[in-house]
A tleap script that builds the chain and sets N, CA, C and O, in Angstrom:
source leaprc.protein.ff14SB
mol = sequence {
  NMET GLU ASP ASN SER GLN GLY ASN ASN TYR
  GLN ARG PRO SER VAL GLY GLY ASN SER PHE
  THR PRO GLU THR VAL THR ASN ASP LEU TYR
  THR PRO ALA PHE LEU ARG GLN HIE ILE GLY
  LYS LEU VAL ARG VAL GLU PHE LEU ILE GLY
  THR SER ASN LEU GLU ASP ARG THR GLY ILE
  LEU VAL GLU VAL GLY ALA SER TYR ILE VAL
  LEU ARG SER ILE GLN ASP ARG ASN LEU LEU
  TYR CYS ASP ILE TYR SER ILE LYS PHE VAL
  THR ILE SER GLU SER PRO PHE ILE TYR ASP
  PRO ASN PHE GLN CILE
}
set mol.1.N position { 25.102 -22.097 118.282 }
set mol.1.CA position { 23.878 -21.453 118.476 }
set mol.1.C position { 23.132 -21.642 119.510 }
set mol.1.O position { 22.847 -22.825 119.697 }
set mol.2.N position { 22.518 -20.556 120.592 }
set mol.2.CA position { 21.689 -20.930 121.500 }
set mol.2.C position { 20.858 -20.316 121.527 }
set mol.2.O position { 20.966 -19.105 121.330 }
set mol.3.N position { 19.377 -21.068 121.850 }
set mol.3.CA position { 18.392 -20.727 122.158 }
set mol.3.C position { 18.130 -20.315 123.913 }
set mol.3.O position { 17.993 -21.223 124.734 }
set mol.4.N position { 18.098 -19.246 124.211 }
set mol.4.CA position { 17.573 -19.055 126.048 }
set mol.4.C position { 16.593 -18.495 126.479 }
set mol.4.O position { 16.489 -17.987 127.595 }
set mol.5.N position { 15.641 -18.545 125.484 }
set mol.5.CA position { 14.719 -17.136 125.554 }
set mol.5.C position { 13.282 -18.418 126.251 }
set mol.5.O position { 12.110 -18.188 126.550 }
set mol.6.N position { 13.854 -19.338 126.276 }
set mol.6.CA position { 12.955 -20.184 127.459 }
set mol.6.C position { 13.701 -21.072 128.454 }
set mol.6.O position { 13.353 -22.066 129.091 }
set mol.7.N position { 14.846 -20.382 128.378 }
set mol.7.CA position { 15.521 -20.915 129.534 }
set mol.7.C position { 16.321 -21.949 129.373 }
set mol.7.O position { 17.234 -22.368 130.084 }
set mol.8.N position { 15.685 -22.501 127.888 }
set mol.8.CA position { 16.616 -24.025 127.964 }
set mol.8.C position { 17.993 -23.697 127.209 }
set mol.8.O position { 18.045 -22.539 126.795 }
set mol.9.N position { 19.044 -24.441 126.967 }
set mol.9.CA position { 19.968 -24.176 126.201 }
set mol.9.C position { 19.946 -25.171 125.182 }
set mol.9.O position { 20.160 -26.364 125.393 }
set mol.10.N position { 19.715 -24.723 124.202 }
set mol.10.CA position { 20.012 -25.759 122.637 }
set mol.10.C position { 21.059 -25.231 121.718 }
set mol.10.O position { 21.038 -24.268 120.951 }
set mol.11.N position { 22.059 -26.184 122.016 }
set mol.11.CA position { 23.059 -25.777 121.131 }
set mol.11.C position { 23.347 -26.596 119.570 }
set mol.11.O position { 23.406 -27.824 119.631 }
set mol.12.N position { 23.462 -26.164 118.669 }
set mol.12.CA position { 23.660 -26.715 117.525 }
set mol.12.C position { 24.448 -27.846 117.429 }
set mol.12.O position { 25.348 -27.958 118.262 }
set mol.13.N position { 24.290 -28.808 116.498 }
set mol.13.CA position { 25.567 -30.195 116.939 }
set mol.13.C position { 26.711 -29.796 116.273 }
set mol.13.O position { 26.393 -29.337 115.176 }
set mol.14.N position { 27.675 -29.776 116.424 }
set mol.14.CA position { 28.908 -29.456 115.733 }
set mol.14.C position { 28.779 -30.703 114.665 }
set mol.14.O position { 28.316 -31.837 114.790 }
set mol.15.N position { 29.463 -29.920 113.422 }
set mol.15.CA position { 29.315 -31.241 111.927 }
set mol.15.C position { 30.957 -31.011 111.873 }
set mol.15.O position { 31.637 -29.986 111.924 }
set mol.16.N position { 31.303 -32.452 111.743 }
set mol.16.CA position { 32.687 -32.924 111.315 }
set mol.16.C position { 33.482 -32.101 110.800 }
set mol.16.O position { 32.759 -31.238 110.301 }
set mol.17.N position { 34.808 -31.779 110.572 }
set mol.17.CA position { 35.777 -30.852 110.027 }
set mol.17.C position { 35.324 -30.115 108.404 }
set mol.17.O position { 36.047 -29.314 107.812 }
set mol.18.N position { 33.947 -30.620 107.887 }
set mol.18.CA position { 33.908 -29.479 107.007 }
set mol.18.C position { 33.753 -28.159 107.286 }
set mol.18.O position { 33.037 -28.187 108.287 }
set mol.19.N position { 33.933 -27.232 107.079 }
set mol.19.CA position { 33.496 -25.710 107.091 }
set mol.19.C position { 32.954 -24.968 105.864 }
set mol.19.O position { 32.809 -23.753 105.733 }
set mol.20.N position { 32.655 -26.054 104.901 }
set mol.20.CA position { 31.856 -25.063 103.713 }
set mol.20.C position { 30.356 -24.843 104.211 }
set mol.20.O position { 29.734 -25.521 105.028 }
set mol.21.N position { 30.007 -23.899 103.616 }
set mol.21.CA position { 28.599 -23.735 104.327 }
set mol.21.C position { 27.770 -23.436 102.735 }
set mol.21.O position { 28.070 -22.529 101.959 }
set mol.22.N position { 26.735 -24.407 102.541 }
set mol.22.CA position { 26.139 -23.693 101.288 }
set mol.22.C position { 25.472 -22.331 100.771 }
set mol.22.O position { 24.809 -21.615 101.521 }
set mol.23.N position { 25.646 -22.116 99.781 }
set mol.23.CA position { 25.217 -20.689 99.036 }
set mol.23.C position { 23.222 -20.888 99.858 }
set mol.23.O position { 22.604 -19.944 100.349 }
set mol.24.N position { 22.928 -21.692 99.797 }
set mol.24.CA position { 21.253 -21.282 100.007 }
set mol.24.C position { 20.941 -21.249 101.545 }
set mol.24.O position { 19.812 -21.124 102.020 }
set mol.25.N position { 22.405 -21.414 102.429 }
set mol.25.CA position { 22.378 -20.756 103.895 }
set mol.25.C position { 22.698 -19.671 104.190 }
set mol.25.O position { 22.316 -19.103 105.213 }
set mol.26.N position { 23.598 -19.103 103.184 }
set mol.26.CA position { 24.106 -17.612 103.334 }
set mol.26.C position { 23.633 -16.733 102.305 }
set mol.26.O position { 23.441 -15.586 102.709 }
set mol.27.N position { 23.438 -16.895 101.334 }
set mol.27.CA position { 22.202 -16.151 100.278 }
set mol.27.C position { 20.924 -15.900 100.457 }
set mol.27.O position { 20.169 -16.846 100.233 }
set mol.28.N position { 20.274 -14.510 100.928 }
set mol.28.CA position { 18.788 -14.282 101.554 }
set mol.28.C position { 17.935 -14.508 100.226 }
set mol.28.O position { 16.707 -14.466 100.303 }
set mol.29.N position { 18.614 -14.762 98.921 }
set mol.29.CA position { 17.709 -15.286 97.856 }
set mol.29.C position { 16.807 -16.648 97.827 }
set mol.29.O position { 15.901 -16.888 97.030 }
set mol.30.N position { 17.380 -17.673 99.132 }
set mol.30.CA position { 16.949 -18.594 99.312 }
set mol.30.C position { 16.348 -18.943 100.752 }
set mol.30.O position { 16.882 -18.585 101.801 }
set mol.31.N position { 15.376 -19.555 100.683 }
set mol.31.CA position { 14.126 -19.992 101.633 }
set mol.31.C position { 15.184 -20.018 103.428 }
set mol.31.O position { 15.030 -19.185 104.321 }
set mol.32.N position { 15.993 -20.999 103.461 }
set mol.32.CA position { 16.841 -20.910 104.265 }
set mol.32.C position { 17.424 -19.875 104.870 }
set mol.32.O position { 17.252 -19.612 106.060 }
set mol.33.N position { 18.172 -19.205 104.065 }
set mol.33.CA position { 19.220 -17.634 104.575 }
set mol.33.C position { 17.997 -16.966 105.271 }
set mol.33.O position { 18.068 -16.682 106.467 }
set mol.34.N position { 16.610 -16.651 104.366 }
set mol.34.CA position { 15.945 -15.663 104.647 }
set mol.34.C position { 15.369 -16.265 106.309 }
set mol.34.O position { 15.512 -15.491 107.255 }
set mol.35.N position { 14.796 -17.524 106.532 }
set mol.35.CA position { 14.487 -17.799 107.602 }
set mol.35.C position { 15.480 -17.592 108.617 }
set mol.35.O position { 15.128 -16.953 109.608 }
set mol.36.N position { 16.872 -18.095 108.537 }
set mol.36.CA position { 17.729 -17.414 109.620 }
set mol.36.C position { 17.755 -16.321 110.327 }
set mol.36.O position { 17.895 -16.139 111.536 }
set mol.37.N position { 17.573 -15.452 109.251 }
set mol.37.CA position { 16.927 -14.149 109.955 }
set mol.37.C position { 16.090 -13.507 110.579 }
set mol.37.O position { 15.894 -12.295 110.674 }
set mol.38.N position { 15.358 -14.794 111.212 }
set mol.38.CA position { 14.259 -14.877 112.404 }
set mol.38.C position { 14.543 -15.890 112.998 }
set mol.38.O position { 13.712 -16.793 113.092 }
set mol.39.N position { 15.614 -15.979 113.471 }
set mol.39.CA position { 15.533 -17.265 114.481 }
set mol.39.C position { 15.232 -16.648 116.132 }
set mol.39.O position { 15.813 -15.698 116.657 }
set mol.40.N position { 14.487 -17.238 116.548 }
set mol.40.CA position { 14.231 -16.927 117.936 }
set mol.40.C position { 12.539 -16.396 117.955 }
set mol.40.O position { 11.801 -16.278 118.933 }
set mol.41.N position { 12.275 -16.159 116.641 }
set mol.41.CA position { 10.666 -15.612 116.725 }
set mol.41.C position { 9.886 -16.733 116.769 }
set mol.41.O position { 10.288 -17.895 116.728 }
set mol.42.N position { 8.319 -16.199 116.887 }
set mol.42.CA position { 7.481 -17.306 116.833 }
set mol.42.C position { 7.286 -17.661 115.544 }
set mol.42.O position { 7.089 -16.630 114.902 }
set mol.43.N position { 7.258 -18.318 115.069 }
set mol.43.CA position { 6.452 -18.668 113.714 }
set mol.43.C position { 5.428 -19.616 113.445 }
set mol.43.O position { 5.445 -20.570 114.223 }
set mol.44.N position { 4.523 -19.639 112.557 }
set mol.44.CA position { 3.863 -20.804 112.158 }
set mol.44.C position { 4.100 -21.340 110.926 }
set mol.44.O position { 4.511 -20.493 110.133 }
set mol.45.N position { 4.001 -22.340 110.516 }
set mol.45.CA position { 4.952 -23.042 109.292 }
set mol.45.C position { 3.955 -24.003 109.022 }
set mol.45.O position { 3.557 -24.870 109.799 }
set mol.46.N position { 3.390 -23.682 107.277 }
set mol.46.CA position { 2.501 -24.716 106.727 }
set mol.46.C position { 3.453 -25.439 106.027 }
set mol.46.O position { 4.505 -25.058 105.513 }
set mol.47.N position { 2.765 -26.904 106.095 }
set mol.47.CA position { 3.683 -27.865 105.200 }
set mol.47.C position { 2.599 -28.480 104.223 }
set mol.47.O position { 1.471 -28.632 104.694 }
set mol.48.N position { 2.813 -28.825 103.001 }
set mol.48.CA position { 1.974 -29.271 101.885 }
set mol.48.C position { 2.476 -30.855 101.999 }
set mol.48.O position { 3.488 -31.322 101.477 }
set mol.49.N position { 1.381 -31.643 102.919 }
set mol.49.CA position { 1.848 -33.317 102.980 }
set mol.49.C position { 0.942 -33.763 101.597 }
set mol.49.O position { -0.230 -33.426 101.427 }
set mol.50.N position { 1.642 -34.489 100.768 }
set mol.50.CA position { 0.931 -34.740 99.227 }
set mol.50.C position { 0.472 -33.826 98.504 }
set mol.50.O position { 0.930 -32.689 98.392 }
set mol.51.N position { -0.423 -34.263 97.997 }
set mol.51.CA position { -0.752 -33.075 96.749 }
set mol.51.C position { -1.781 -31.879 97.041 }
set mol.51.O position { -2.095 -31.026 96.211 }
set mol.52.N position { -2.280 -31.961 98.434 }
set mol.52.CA position { -3.639 -31.077 98.649 }
set mol.52.C position { -3.788 -30.652 100.163 }
set mol.52.O position { -4.375 -29.680 100.640 }
set mol.53.N position { -2.801 -32.072 101.022 }
set mol.53.CA position { -3.104 -31.311 102.174 }
set mol.53.C position { -2.271 -30.913 102.803 }
set mol.53.O position { -1.181 -31.483 102.831 }
set mol.54.N position { -2.604 -29.491 103.707 }
set mol.54.CA position { -1.774 -28.647 104.400 }
set mol.54.C position { -1.701 -29.045 106.081 }
set mol.54.O position { -2.621 -29.273 106.866 }
set mol.55.N position { -0.553 -29.031 106.241 }
set mol.55.CA position { -0.526 -29.083 107.703 }
set mol.55.C position { 0.362 -28.115 108.490 }
set mol.55.O position { 1.552 -27.987 108.202 }
set mol.56.N position { -0.141 -27.528 109.350 }
set mol.56.CA position { 0.446 -26.162 110.506 }
set mol.56.C position { 1.204 -26.948 111.563 }
set mol.56.O position { 0.861 -28.050 111.993 }
set mol.57.N position { 2.482 -26.117 112.002 }
set mol.57.CA position { 3.169 -26.504 112.912 }
set mol.57.C position { 3.386 -25.047 113.620 }
set mol.57.O position { 3.714 -24.108 112.895 }
set mol.58.N position { 3.230 -24.863 114.859 }
set mol.58.CA position { 3.748 -23.030 115.500 }
set mol.58.C position { 4.777 -23.692 116.596 }
set mol.58.O position { 4.612 -24.641 117.362 }
set mol.59.N position { 6.062 -22.706 116.345 }
set mol.59.CA position { 6.842 -22.628 117.701 }
set mol.59.C position { 7.553 -21.651 117.516 }
set mol.59.O position { 7.271 -20.775 116.697 }
set mol.60.N position { 8.702 -21.645 118.328 }
set mol.60.CA position { 9.837 -20.960 118.269 }
set mol.60.C position { 11.196 -21.507 117.374 }
set mol.60.O position { 11.918 -22.484 117.570 }
set mol.61.N position { 11.232 -20.397 116.248 }
set mol.61.CA position { 12.254 -21.062 115.516 }
set mol.61.C position { 13.717 -21.026 115.797 }
set mol.61.O position { 14.363 -19.980 115.872 }
set mol.62.N position { 14.227 -22.275 115.953 }
set mol.62.CA position { 15.550 -22.246 116.819 }
set mol.62.C position { 16.610 -22.670 115.824 }
set mol.62.O position { 17.702 -22.253 116.211 }
set mol.63.N position { 16.682 -23.232 114.875 }
set mol.63.CA position { 17.689 -23.392 114.077 }
set mol.63.C position { 17.006 -23.404 112.329 }
set mol.63.O position { 15.900 -23.916 112.159 }
set mol.64.N position { 17.517 -23.004 111.529 }
set mol.64.CA position { 17.808 -23.405 110.111 }
set mol.64.C position { 19.014 -23.967 109.684 }
set mol.64.O position { 20.124 -23.727 110.158 }
set mol.65.N position { 18.675 -24.922 108.531 }
set mol.65.CA position { 19.940 -25.881 108.260 }
set mol.65.C position { 19.627 -25.806 106.151 }
set mol.65.O position { 18.728 -25.296 105.483 }
set mol.66.N position { 20.586 -26.406 105.863 }
set mol.66.CA position { 20.221 -26.417 104.412 }
set mol.66.C position { 18.523 -26.567 103.819 }
set mol.66.O position { 17.794 -25.835 103.150 }
set mol.67.N position { 18.337 -28.175 104.585 }
set mol.67.CA position { 17.523 -29.147 104.370 }
set mol.67.C position { 16.285 -28.860 105.368 }
set mol.67.O position { 15.199 -29.243 104.932 }
set mol.68.N position { 16.279 -28.272 106.587 }
set mol.68.CA position { 15.341 -28.581 107.747 }
set mol.68.C position { 15.636 -26.841 108.664 }
set mol.68.O position { 16.529 -25.998 108.753 }
set mol.69.N position { 14.075 -27.110 109.242 }
set mol.69.CA position { 14.120 -26.078 110.079 }
set mol.69.C position { 13.858 -27.049 111.822 }
set mol.69.O position { 13.413 -28.182 112.004 }
set mol.70.N position { 14.250 -26.230 112.619 }
set mol.70.CA position { 13.706 -26.869 114.043 }
set mol.70.C position { 13.051 -26.104 114.488 }
set mol.70.O position { 13.295 -24.904 114.357 }
set mol.71.N position { 11.926 -26.600 115.208 }
set mol.71.CA position { 11.097 -25.452 116.195 }
set mol.71.C position { 10.836 -26.061 117.260 }
set mol.71.O position { 10.578 -27.260 117.364 }
set mol.72.N position { 10.909 -25.007 118.379 }
set mol.72.CA position { 10.636 -25.261 119.742 }
set mol.72.C position { 9.099 -25.179 119.856 }
set mol.72.O position { 8.517 -24.144 119.529 }
set mol.73.N position { 8.486 -26.178 120.281 }
set mol.73.CA position { 6.996 -26.238 120.681 }
set mol.73.C position { 6.633 -25.365 122.061 }
set mol.73.O position { 7.128 -25.592 123.165 }
set mol.74.N position { 5.714 -24.373 121.775 }
set mol.74.CA position { 5.417 -23.830 123.221 }
set mol.74.C position { 4.041 -24.348 123.866 }
set mol.74.O position { 3.257 -23.650 124.510 }
set mol.75.N position { 3.930 -25.470 123.619 }
set mol.75.CA position { 3.017 -26.138 124.656 }
set mol.75.C position { 4.062 -26.985 125.738 }
set mol.75.O position { 4.025 -26.960 126.968 }
set mol.76.N position { 4.953 -27.699 124.890 }
set mol.76.CA position { 5.643 -28.470 125.909 }
set mol.76.C position { 7.218 -28.456 125.762 }
set mol.76.O position { 7.889 -29.332 126.308 }
set mol.77.N position { 7.731 -27.557 125.098 }
set mol.77.CA position { 9.344 -27.142 124.909 }
set mol.77.C position { 9.837 -28.066 124.168 }
set mol.77.O position { 11.032 -27.866 123.954 }
set mol.78.N position { 9.276 -29.336 123.507 }
set mol.78.CA position { 9.992 -30.109 122.654 }
set mol.78.C position { 10.642 -29.654 121.548 }
set mol.78.O position { 10.324 -28.542 121.128 }
set mol.79.N position { 11.700 -30.439 120.845 }
set mol.79.CA position { 12.248 -29.855 119.318 }
set mol.79.C position { 11.347 -30.724 118.354 }
set mol.79.O position { 11.006 -31.905 118.421 }
set mol.80.N position { 11.094 -29.773 117.474 }
set mol.80.CA position { 10.296 -30.397 116.120 }
set mol.80.C position { 11.454 -30.258 115.059 }
set mol.80.O position { 12.086 -29.202 115.078 }
set mol.81.N position { 11.798 -31.244 114.115 }
set mol.81.CA position { 12.781 -31.284 113.115 }
set mol.81.C position { 11.776 -31.116 111.722 }
set mol.81.O position { 10.886 -31.957 111.596 }
set mol.82.N position { 11.907 -30.043 110.681 }
set mol.82.CA position { 10.904 -30.290 109.728 }
set mol.82.C position { 11.838 -30.201 108.856 }
set mol.82.O position { 13.036 -29.936 108.953 }
set mol.83.N position { 10.880 -30.558 107.621 }
set mol.83.CA position { 11.872 -31.293 105.977 }
set mol.83.C position { 11.182 -29.512 105.730 }
set mol.83.O position { 10.124 -29.043 106.149 }
set mol.84.N position { 12.381 -28.798 104.816 }
set mol.84.CA position { 12.418 -27.521 104.367 }
set mol.84.C position { 11.350 -27.605 103.248 }
set mol.84.O position { 10.438 -26.809 103.023 }
set mol.85.N position { 11.671 -28.760 102.592 }
set mol.85.CA position { 11.214 -28.762 101.002 }
set mol.85.C position { 9.701 -29.219 100.983 }
set mol.85.O position { 9.178 -29.411 99.885 }
set mol.86.N position { 9.006 -29.395 102.086 }
set mol.86.CA position { 7.066 -28.963 101.981 }
set mol.86.C position { 6.518 -28.316 102.500 }
set mol.86.O position { 5.322 -28.468 102.749 }
set mol.87.N position { 7.575 -26.872 103.020 }
set mol.87.CA position { 7.439 -25.700 103.480 }
set mol.87.C position { 6.270 -25.136 102.369 }
set mol.87.O position { 6.526 -25.319 101.179 }
set mol.88.N position { 5.092 -24.509 102.704 }
set mol.88.CA position { 4.443 -23.328 101.681 }
set mol.88.C position { 4.534 -22.365 102.000 }
set mol.88.O position { 4.992 -21.555 101.194 }
set mol.89.N position { 4.101 -21.851 103.523 }
set mol.89.CA position { 3.894 -20.821 103.924 }
set mol.89.C position { 4.386 -20.613 105.006 }
set mol.89.O position { 4.407 -21.674 105.630 }
set mol.90.N position { 5.037 -19.339 105.894 }
set mol.90.CA position { 5.787 -19.290 106.887 }
set mol.90.C position { 5.197 -17.923 107.672 }
set mol.90.O position { 5.941 -16.992 107.365 }
set mol.91.N position { 4.346 -17.559 108.392 }
set mol.91.CA position { 3.939 -16.604 109.135 }
set mol.91.C position { 5.134 -16.304 110.170 }
set mol.91.O position { 5.453 -17.167 110.987 }
set mol.92.N position { 5.688 -15.252 110.124 }
set mol.92.CA position { 6.651 -14.673 111.299 }
set mol.92.C position { 6.017 -13.858 112.381 }
set mol.92.O position { 5.105 -13.119 112.010 }
set mol.93.N position { 6.280 -13.855 113.449 }
set mol.93.CA position { 5.373 -12.694 114.223 }
set mol.93.C position { 6.566 -11.874 114.640 }
set mol.93.O position { 7.701 -12.228 114.957 }
set mol.94.N position { 5.916 -10.492 114.539 }
set mol.94.CA position { 6.983 -9.643 114.805 }
set mol.94.C position { 6.816 -9.211 116.417 }
set mol.94.O position { 7.707 -8.504 116.889 }
set mol.95.N position { 5.962 -9.521 117.072 }
set mol.95.CA position { 5.375 -9.073 118.240 }
set mol.95.C position { 6.716 -9.866 118.933 }
set mol.95.O position { 7.448 -10.659 118.341 }
set mol.96.N position { 6.834 -9.430 120.355 }
set mol.96.CA position { 7.570 -10.352 121.235 }
set mol.96.C position { 6.516 -11.300 122.030 }
set mol.96.O position { 5.400 -11.083 122.500 }
set mol.97.N position { 7.376 -12.476 121.975 }
set mol.97.CA position { 6.442 -13.557 122.307 }
set mol.97.C position { 7.106 -14.001 124.149 }
set mol.97.O position { 8.132 -14.272 124.773 }
set mol.98.N position { 5.491 -13.788 124.309 }
set mol.98.CA position { 5.437 -14.023 125.980 }
set mol.98.C position { 4.344 -15.209 126.170 }
set mol.98.O position { 3.128 -15.177 125.979 }
set mol.99.N position { 5.136 -16.208 126.586 }
set mol.99.CA position { 4.203 -17.698 126.335 }
set mol.99.C position { 2.989 -17.698 128.004 }
set mol.99.O position { 3.489 -17.573 129.122 }
set mol.100.N position { 1.966 -17.804 127.867 }
set mol.100.CA position { 0.851 -17.448 128.985 }
set mol.100.C position { 0.205 -18.477 128.657 }
set mol.100.O position { -0.497 -18.498 127.646 }
set mol.101.N position { 0.382 -19.774 129.685 }
set mol.101.CA position { -0.208 -20.880 129.481 }
set mol.101.C position { -2.316 -20.483 129.823 }
set mol.101.O position { -3.186 -21.173 129.293 }
set mol.102.N position { -2.580 -19.475 130.621 }
set mol.102.CA position { -3.623 -19.407 130.936 }
set mol.102.C position { -4.506 -18.620 129.836 }
set mol.102.O position { -5.736 -18.582 129.857 }
set mol.103.N position { -3.595 -17.929 128.766 }
set mol.103.CA position { -4.213 -17.180 127.545 }
set mol.103.C position { -5.334 -18.464 127.101 }
set mol.103.O position { -5.189 -19.687 127.109 }
set mol.104.N position { -6.530 -17.565 126.708 }
set mol.104.CA position { -7.707 -18.508 125.993 }
set mol.104.C position { -8.232 -17.494 125.262 }
set mol.104.O position { -8.422 -16.356 125.691 }
set mol.105.N position { -8.552 -18.012 123.796 }
set mol.105.CA position { -9.024 -17.016 122.879 }
set mol.105.C position { -10.365 -16.962 122.677 }
set mol.105.O position { -10.839 -16.130 121.902 }
savepdb mol mol.pdb
quit
């Protein structure tokens, strides 16, 4: 799987000879399968840290596995690997994303 939206070539690492794909990644009733439909979109993901602390991260969704997601930062284009089990909310942008470093709120 490649993400060329920002000019970077991100290729999913190949997994050894195991061709089994968990149902959580293929069945839309599960979070990973649902999120896979939105690869390439700008997302804001909120994580529950501990019992009451919410942390959020924003980026381009570039990969979804059975227990993780990978976001590409829009500021510095670094990859951020995230634990799927601490995700509480995901906001998915339906608008095309064009990064403008001069944009101010």
